N, C-alpha and C positions, 0 to 999 in steps of 0.2 A: 504493500500500500504506500502511496505517496502521501506527503504531509497534507496536501489539499483534501485528499480522500478522508483522512482521519478527522480533519476539521469539519468536513461536511457531515460525517457520521456522528460525531460527538454533538454537533449543533442540532442535528435532526433528532437525535435521541433525547437531548435536553428539552427541546420544544415538545417532543412527543410525551415525555414524562410529565411536563407541566399540563398538557392537554388531558392526559389520563387522570390526573388529580383533580382537574377543574370540571370537565364535562365530557370527555371522550373525544374521539376523532383522531387519535394519534396516528393511525395508519395512513391517513391522508398526507402526513408529513414523512413518516419513516419509510414507507414502501417506495415512494419516488426517490428518496435519498439513496436507497440501495441501487436503484436503477441508474442514478446519476454517477455512481462510482464504478459503473461498468458491469454489474451483475446481470445475468440473464433474467427475464421475468420470472421463470420458475425458481431460480435460486434466490431471487429477491423476495418473493412471497414466502418461501420456506424459511429464510432467515428472519423475515418480519414476524412470522408466527412465533418463533423462538424468542425474539426480543420482547414480545408481549407477556411472556410467561411470568417473569419475576414480579412485574407490577400487579398482575391479577392475583397471584398467590399472596403477596404482601397485603393487598387490599382486603382479601378474604380473611386473612389472619387478624388484621387490624379491626375488622368489623365482625369478628367471630361470635360476639354476643348476640348478634341478630340472626344467626343461622338457626333454623328449626331443628327439632330433635331428629337425630339420624335414625330413622326407622326403615322398615322394608320398602315402603313406597319411595322414599327419598333415595335409598340405595339403588333401586331399579331405575329411577330417573337418571342417576349419575352414570350407571353402567350403560344405559341406552345412549346417553350423550357421548360417552367415550367411544362407543362403537361407531356412532355417526361421524365423529371427528376423525377416527381412523379411516373410515371409508372415504372421507373428503381428501385426506392426505394421499391415499392410494390413487384416487382420481386425478389429483394434481400431478403425481408422478407419471400417470398414463397419458396425460395431455401432451401432444406434440408441441415442441417449442414454438413452431410457427403459428399454430392455432392459439396458444396461450398469448402470444404477442398481439394477436387480433383482439383477444378478449380483454386485454389490460385497460383500454379506455372505457369499455363497457362496465368493468368491475369498479373502476374508480368513480364512474358516474353513478353506479348503484350505491356505492358507499356514501357519496355526497348526498344523494336523495335520502338514504336511511338516516343520516345525521341531521339533515335539514328538517325532516318531518318525524323526528324520533318520538316525540310525545304522542302524536296522532297514530303512528304505526304501532307503538307499544299498546296504546289503548285499544286499537282495533283487534290486535292479536289477543289481548286479554278477554275482550268481549266474546270473540269467537270461541276461545278455549272454554270459557265459562258456559257458553251455550251448549257446547258439545260434551261437557262433563257435568254430571248431576251432583257429585260430591264435592268438587272443588279441591281435591287433594293433589299432591305433587305427581302421583303416579299417573293421573289422567292426562298429564301434559306430554307424555312420551311421544304420542303420534305426531305432535307438532314440533317437539324438541329434536327428533332425529334429523329431519331435513335441515333444520336450522344449524345443527352441529355439523352436518355434512358441508354446508356452506362455510362454516367456521374453519373446518379442517382444510378446505380448498383455497379460500382466500382470506376470510376473517375480518376484513375491514367492515365496520358497522354491525358486526354480529352481536355486540352487546345490546344494541337496541332491540333486536329480535329476541334475545334471551330474556331480557327483562319482561317483555310482553308475555312470553310463554310462561315464565316462572312466576308471574304475578298471581296466577291461579292457585298454585300451591301455597303462595304466601298470603292468600286471601286478600289481595289488593294492597298489602302493606309494601310500600316502595322500598323501604330500607331492608326488609327481609328479602325481597326479590333481588335487590341490588347485591346483597351479600351472597345470595345463592348464585347470581350471575358471575360474580368474581370467582367463586369456588369452582363452579362448573367450567368456566372458560379457562381458568388456570389449569385444571386437571386435563381438559381437552388439549391445551398447549403442550403438556407433558407428553401425551400420546403422539401428537403430531411431530414433536421434536424427536422422539425416539424413532418413529418410522422414517422421517425425512433424513435424519442424521445417518441412519443405517444404510440409506441409499446414496449418501454423499451429496445431498441436495442443499445442505446448509453451509454457507460460507462463514466458518467459525471466526476467523480473525476480524472480519467486518462486523459480525454480530456482537462479539464481545466488546468491541470498541463502542458500538452504539449503546449497549447495555449500560456502560459506565456513565454515559451522558444521560440516559433515561432515569437512572436512579437519582442523580443529582437534580434533574428537573422535577421528579416526583416530590422530592423534599420541598423544593421551592414552591411548587404548584399548590401544595396544601396551604401555604401562607398567602399566596396571591389570591386564592379563592375567596379570601375574606374581603378583598378590596376591588377586584376586577368585576365589572358587570357581565353576567353570564350571556345575556342576549347579544351584547356587542361582540363578545368572543365567538359566539355561534355564527354570527354573520360573517366575521372575518374568515373562519374556517370553511364555511360553505363557499365563500368567494374563492378561496384558495383551491378548494376541491374542483370547482367549475373550471378555473384556469388550468389546473393540472390535467384535467380530463381533456380539455381542448389541446393542450401541448402534446399529450401522448396520442391523441387521435391523429394529429398532424404527423407525428413521428412514425406510427405503426400502420396507418391507413392510407397515407398519401405519399 
């Protein structure tokens, strides 16, 4: 790696860590940074999924008091999610590089939309899951959770929005419980994807570890900035960045 590459990765990780602590959307910064330092799209997304793991696990541990009792229903939900994430990683490895390059702008655009309309999407998913399940327990969310986890293992950007919506049913509408569950499930999913992708040599470890150092520092600062920065202003900035990056990579891979 050249010095410029290290600076880009640390800076992107730092910003991504701040975004993770504030309101999400880190992949809209970290994934393009991996592409900018020369990784192929498949290697970039594999490395990006690994970068997200420490932040999710630390967030779940920090908010562990909000996690529900670990019973059979929750265990089944976690297992189903892990299977889904594993399938997503396998699909990623099976996708030809040329095809994935074409998908990059579409996936970035999807992540931008998910982030821009996160509250509405989460609410819609919650309503559908509640309508389809009579008891409202975590185990009834499995049917919706598996495809969400497959997407998480395949690309991951914006998956937190989908997870919160699905898991809100098991949390009985309590956002903090759903968010803690989301962090736990997403962190465990990232462990599975990291194992699978690493075993196939898809993760660029030097670049990934450099970015993780930046993300940890950004996460610490983000917790403090969250007390003073207006969330909606930050959301607009991130959405604007997502639109711009989608356009840039559409020009790069489509024209």
